[in-house]
C-alpha positions in Angstrom: 96.5 87.8 78.3 100.1 88.7 79.3 99.2 92.4 79.2 96.1 91.8 81.3 98.0 89.8 83.8 100.6 92.6 84.1 98.0 95.3 84.8 95.8 93.4 87.2 98.3 91.3 89.1 101.5 93.4 88.9 104.1 93.3 86.2 104.3 90.2 84.0 107.1 87.9 84.9 110.3 88.2 82.8 111.5 84.8 81.5 115.2 84.2 80.8 116.1 81.7 78.2 119.3 79.8 78.5 120.9 76.4 77.8 118.7 74.7 80.5 115.4 76.2 79.2 113.4 79.1 80.5 113.3 80.3 84.1 111.9 83.5 85.7 114.2 86.5 86.3 114.7 86.7 90.1 116.3 89.9 91.5 117.4 88.1 94.7 119.4 85.5 92.8 120.9 88.3 90.7 122.0 90.1 93.8 123.8 87.1 95.2 125.5 86.2 92.0 126.9 89.7 91.8 128.0 89.5 95.4 129.8 86.3 94.6 131.8 88.3 92.0 133.0 90.9 94.4 130.2 93.5 94.3 129.0 94.7 97.7 125.4 94.3 98.6 124.2 97.8 98.1 125.7 98.1 94.6 124.5 94.6 93.7 121.0 95.4 94.8 121.0 98.6 92.8 122.3 96.9 89.7 119.8 94.1 90.0 116.9 96.6 90.3 118.2 98.6 87.4 118.4 95.4 85.2 114.9 94.4 86.2 113.5 97.8 85.3 115.4 97.8 82.0 113.9 94.4 81.1 110.4 95.2 82.3 107.7 94.8 79.7 109.6 92.0 77.9 108.3 88.5 78.3 111.4 86.7 77.0 115.1 87.7 77.2 118.1 85.6 76.3 120.7 84.9 79.1 123.5 86.3 77.0 121.8 89.7 76.8 121.5 89.8 80.6 125.2 88.9 80.9 126.1 91.8 78.5 124.0 94.2 80.5 125.8 93.2 83.7 129.2 93.7 82.1 128.1 97.1 80.7 126.9 98.3 84.1 129.7 96.9 86.3 132.6 96.2 83.9 136.0 95.8 85.6 134.4 95.7 89.1 133.4 92.1 88.4 135.7 89.3 89.4 136.4 86.5 86.8 133.7 84.1 87.7 130.7 83.0 85.7 127.5 85.0 86.3 124.9 82.8 87.9 121.4 84.1 87.4 118.8 81.5 87.7 120.2 78.4 89.4 118.0 76.9 92.0 119.5 74.8 94.9 118.1 71.5 96.1 118.9 70.2 99.6 118.9 66.4 100.0 118.4 64.3 103.1 118.3 60.6 102.3 115.6 60.2 99.7 113.9 63.5 100.6 114.6 66.8 98.8 113.5 70.3 99.4 114.5 73.7 97.9 117.2 75.7 99.7 115.6 78.5 101.7 117.4 81.5 103.2 114.5 82.0 105.6 114.6 78.4 106.9 118.4 78.6 107.2 118.3 82.0 109.0 115.7 80.5 111.4 118.0 77.7 112.3 120.9 80.1 112.8 118.9 82.0 115.5 119.6 79.2 117.9 123.3 80.1 117.8 122.3 83.4 119.5 122.6 85.5 116.4 120.4 88.6 115.9 117.8 88.1 113.2 119.4 90.5 110.7 122.8 88.9 111.2 121.3 85.4 110.8 119.7 86.4 107.5 123.0 88.0 106.3 124.9 84.8 106.9 122.1 82.8 105.2 122.6 85.2 102.2 126.3 84.6 102.3 125.9 80.9 102.3 123.5 81.0 99.3 126.0 83.2 97.4 128.7 80.7 98.2 126.7 77.8 96.8 125.8 79.8 93.7 129.4 80.9 93.0 130.6 77.3 93.3 128.0 76.2 90.8 126.3 73.9 93.4 122.7 73.1 92.6 122.4 70.0 94.7 123.8 69.5 98.2 123.4 67.0 101.0 122.0 68.4 104.2 125.0 67.3 106.2 127.3 69.1 103.7 125.2 72.2 104.0 125.5 72.2 107.8 129.2 71.8 107.5 129.3 74.8 105.2 127.2 76.7 107.7 129.7 75.7 110.5 132.7 76.8 108.4 131.0 80.2 107.6 130.1 80.9 111.2 133.6 79.9 112.3 135.1 82.6 110.1 133.1 85.1 112.1 133.3 83.5 115.6 134.3 80.0 116.8 131.8 80.4 119.6 129.0 81.0 117.1 130.0 77.9 115.2 130.1 75.8 118.4 126.6 77.0 119.4 125.3 76.1 116.0 126.9 72.6 116.2 125.6 72.0 119.8 122.1 72.9 118.8 122.1 70.7 115.7 123.5 67.8 117.8 120.8 68.4 120.3 118.1 68.3 117.7 119.4 65.0 116.4 119.3 63.5 119.9 116.4 61.7 121.6 116.5 63.8 124.8 114.1 66.8 125.2 114.9 70.1 126.8 113.0 71.7 129.6 113.7 75.4 130.0 112.5 77.1 133.2 112.3 80.9 133.5 111.5 82.1 137.0 110.8 85.7 137.9 108.5 88.2 139.7 105.4 89.7 138.0 106.3 92.3 135.3 109.9 91.3 134.6 109.0 90.2 131.0 109.1 86.4 131.4 106.3 85.7 129.0 107.6 87.8 126.1 111.0 86.4 126.7 109.8 82.8 126.7 107.8 83.3 123.5 110.7 84.9 121.6 113.1 82.3 122.7 110.7 79.5 121.8 110.3 81.1 118.3 114.1 81.2 117.8 114.5 77.7 119.0 111.4 76.4 117.1 109.9 75.1 120.3 106.1 75.0 120.2 105.5 74.2 123.8 105.4 77.3 126.0 103.5 77.1 129.3 102.9 79.6 132.1 102.4 78.8 135.7 99.5 81.2 135.6 97.8 78.8 133.3 98.6 75.9 135.6 97.2 77.9 138.6 94.0 78.6 136.7 93.4 74.9 136.2 94.2 74.1 139.8 91.7 76.8 140.9 89.0 74.8 139.2 90.1 71.6 140.9 90.8 73.0 144.4 88.4 75.3 146.2 89.4 78.5 148.0 88.9 76.7 151.3 91.3 73.9 150.4 94.0 76.0 148.7 93.4 79.7 149.4 96.9 80.8 148.2 96.2 79.9 144.6 93.0 81.9 144.5 95.0 85.2 144.7 97.9 86.8 142.9 101.4 86.1 144.1 101.8 89.6 145.6 98.5 89.6 147.6 98.2 85.9 148.5 99.0 86.8 152.1 95.5 88.4 152.3 93.9 85.0 151.6 96.1 82.7 153.7 95.5 82.4 157.4 97.8 81.1 160.1 101.0 82.7 158.8 104.1 82.7 160.9 104.2 86.2 162.3 108.0 86.0 162.6 108.3 85.7 158.8 107.5 88.1 156.0 103.8 87.3 155.3 104.1 88.3 151.7 106.9 85.8 151.1 105.4 83.1 153.2 102.1 83.2 151.4 103.9 83.4 148.0 105.9 80.3 148.9 102.7 78.6 149.9 101.3 79.4 146.5 104.4 78.3 144.6 104.5 75.0 146.5 100.9 74.2 145.4 101.4 75.2 141.8 104.7 73.2 141.7 102.5 70.0 141.8 100.9 70.9 138.5 104.3 72.1 137.1 105.9 68.8 137.9 103.1 66.9 136.2 103.4 69.1 133.1 107.2 68.5 132.9 106.8 64.8 133.4 104.3 64.7 130.5 106.6 66.6 128.2 109.5 64.3 129.0 107.3 61.2 128.4 106.3 62.6 125.0 109.9 63.6 124.2 108.8 67.1 123.6 110.9 70.2 124.5 109.1 72.8 126.5 109.5 76.2 128.1 107.8 76.8 131.4 107.8 80.4 132.8 106.1 81.9 135.7 106.3 83.5 139.2 105.5 80.2 140.8 108.7 78.5 139.6 110.8 78.9 142.7 114.5 77.9 142.7 115.0 74.9 145.0 111.3 73.9 145.0 111.5 71.6 142.0 113.7 68.4 142.1 115.7 68.9 139.0 117.8 65.8 139.6 114.8 63.6 139.1 114.7 64.6 135.4 118.4 65.0 134.7 118.9 61.6 133.0 115.7 62.0 130.9 115.9 65.6 129.8 118.2 68.6 129.5 116.8 70.8 132.3 117.9 74.4 132.2 116.8 76.9 134.9 117.3 80.7 134.8 115.9 83.6 136.8 114.7 86.7 135.0 114.8 90.1 136.8 114.2 93.8 136.3 116.6 95.6 138.5 115.4 99.1 137.6 112.1 99.9 139.4 111.0 102.4 136.8 110.9 99.7 134.2 108.2 97.9 136.1 105.7 100.7 135.7 106.2 100.8 131.9 105.7 97.1 131.6 102.6 97.1 133.8 101.1 99.9 131.7 101.7 97.9 128.5 100.2 94.9 130.1 97.1 96.8 131.1 96.6 98.1 127.6 96.7 94.5 126.3 94.3 93.1 128.8 91.5 94.8 130.7 91.6 92.0 133.3 95.1 93.1 134.3 94.9 96.8 135.1 98.2 98.5 135.6 97.2 100.2 138.9 96.8 96.9 140.7 100.4 96.0 140.0 101.7 99.5 140.7 99.9 99.6 144.1 101.5 96.4 145.0 105.0 97.2 143.6 106.6 97.0 147.0 105.4 93.4 147.4 106.4 92.5 143.9 109.9 93.8 144.6 110.1 91.7 147.8 109.1 88.6 145.8 111.8 89.4 143.2 114.4 89.8 145.9 113.4 86.4 147.4 113.7 84.8 143.9 117.1 86.3 143.3 118.4 85.3 146.7 117.4 81.7 146.0 118.8 81.8 142.5 122.1 83.0 143.9 122.0 80.3 146.5 121.4 77.5 144.0 123.9 78.9 141.5 121.3 79.8 138.8 122.1 82.4 136.1 120.2 85.7 136.4 119.1 87.6 133.3 118.6 91.3 133.9 115.9 92.1 131.4 116.8 95.7 130.7 117.2 95.1 127.0 114.8 92.6 125.4 117.0 91.6 122.5 120.1 91.3 124.7 118.1 89.2 127.1 116.9 86.9 124.4 120.5 86.4 123.1 121.7 85.9 126.7 119.1 83.1 127.3 120.0 81.4 123.9 123.7 81.5 124.8 123.1 80.0 128.2 120.9 77.2 126.6 123.6 76.2 124.1 126.4 76.4 126.6 124.5 74.3 129.1 123.7 71.7 126.4 127.4 71.6 125.5 128.4 71.0 129.1 125.7 68.4 129.7 126.5 66.4 126.5 130.2 66.5 127.1 129.9 64.8 130.5 
C-alpha cells in the first residue's frame, strides 16, 4: 500500500522516529532549525532538500541518523544548538489553542505596512526563534510581544504600527476608511488590497450605492445619479452658467449619493463593523465626519493619478474586464475626468486630507496602511 500511495499520490511521507514518537519529516521545519543554528536561508533550503532526497523511499528513519546527516553536510558551520526537526508550536489564548501558522502571522504583519515578502520573512524568523528556544507552547500575548520585539529590531516605526493595529483590533470601536478620487485613479483595486491586508471584509463603492438609488429615484426626480460623474451635466438642467457645468452637476450627483453613503456608514457603526468606502461620489467636506468621531475611527484620504498617460492604461484595463465599461467612453471624457480630479484635490487640500498619488500600486497600498495606523495612533492617544 505504501508503494501504491507513493506512485499515485506523490512520494510516500518519510516518518522520523524520536523520543516523542513518530512525526513526518517536514522540509520547512528543517530549514528553520538550520537557520536557527547560523545557516543562511539559501544554504539551509538546499541542505533540507538534499536530506529529503537522500531519505526518499524510506518510510521510517531515526532522528539520530538525520542529525548525523546534518552534521556531515554542514559540519563546523553549525552553531552549538540542538537540532530541532519536528517540533510543532501551539498558540494559546485562554482555553483555546491553535497551531502556530507563518501564513496567519504574516497576514497580521501586513497591517504594519510591510510588503508581503517581508512580512513572511519576519514570520519565518519568529518561527525559527521559537524553535531554537525549544518553545512548543506559547500564549498569544507572549507571541505578540515577541513579534513586537522582532519588528523593533528592524524598525521602531514598524513595531509601533503593529502594536497600534493590535490595540485597535482589541477595541470596541470600528474603523471607517474613505477613499475619494476621480474615475480611473485605481480606488477600487486599492481599497480591495488594503481590505485584504487589514482583514476587513466590508468594501463598498459609491457606484453600488448609486445603482440602488437609481432604482428608488426616477430620472425625473434625480437626473444626476442616472449618468456617470463626468457627463452628469448632460442630464441636469438649470445649472448656474457662471459655474463649471461639469463640476456643478458632479457635486449635485455627489450630494445625492452622500445620503446613501451616510446610511451605509451609520449601519456599519451600529453593527460595530469596520468598512472601506471608495468612490468618486465621496467628496471632501460633503460628509459630516464629526458626527461619527466618537463612535468610530473615521479616516479620509484622496487618491489621485497625476500623470495623464496613466489614465489611458487603466481605462484600457477596465474595458478588458467589463464590456459595460468601454475604454473609449472614458478617454473621450478625459478632460472632464481631470477637471473632477482637480476639484477633489482642491477640496482635499482645503480640508487637510492626505493625497495618495497612485503611480505605484504597492507603494500606494503601503502609504494607505501607514496613514491608517498613524491616524489610529493619534486618535487613541487623545
